[in-house]
N, C-alpha and C positions, 0 to 999 in steps of 0.2 A: 316294209312301215317303217314301226319307230324300234329301234335296240337298242340297248343300256342296259346296267343296272336295277334299274328300279321301272321292269321289265311284267307282262301278264301277259298270257295265252287268252286270244280270243278262240271266236270259228267266225270267218267273215265268206258267204257262199260256201259253206264247208269244206272250208280251206280253215288251218290253224296257223294264226300268225300270234306274230311277239309284238304289241304295241308296250310305250310306254305306261309306267302304271299312273293311274289320274289321266289318261287320255282324254281326252273332249272327243264326243261324236263327229264331230264337225269335222276333226284334224284326220280320225281315220279314212271318214268318208274321201276326204278332200286327196289322200291321200294314197287311195285304189283306185279313185277315176284317173289323176293323172298317172297311176303307172299301167291302166288298160283303155286312155287315149279315150275316157266316156263323158259326156259331159255331165258335168252335177245336177245344173237344173233340171235334168231329165230324171233323175233317180227318186223311187224311194226307196222307206229304211222301217223296216220291223228291228228291234234291238227284243232279242227271247220274247218271241209271238205277238208282239205289240208294237204295230205301226211309231213308228216315233213322226209328227207334224216337224217340217221343214225350221219351223218356229225355232224347236226344243232344241237340234243341234248345239247349237252352244252351247249350253248348259249344258248337256245332258251328259257323265262322266263313265266310261267304259268301266265294268268292274273286270277280275278274273273271270273266266269261262264265260260270257257272254256268248251266246250268240247272234250272229248279225246278217238280217243278209236284206240285200241293193237287187233291187229290182229297178228295169227303165221301165221306163213311164209313155204310153204311147195314147195317145188322143184319138180320139174316133166317136163310133157308137154303134 
């Protein structure tokens, strides 16, 4: 993901990752999806057990020890 001097550890889907300190949630999600060939438009996100709406991804800043869960959204009923 992101590496460098100002990095912090977070957990993404039970994997510890190093990201840039004060990285935006949007950037973390984009990197995760690119590395796994996942359509970012089909992802729902929970940060520290709280669902984060897409409208907040750009403004949400990740902090050390955050726990991020990404889920594939499936349409249906």
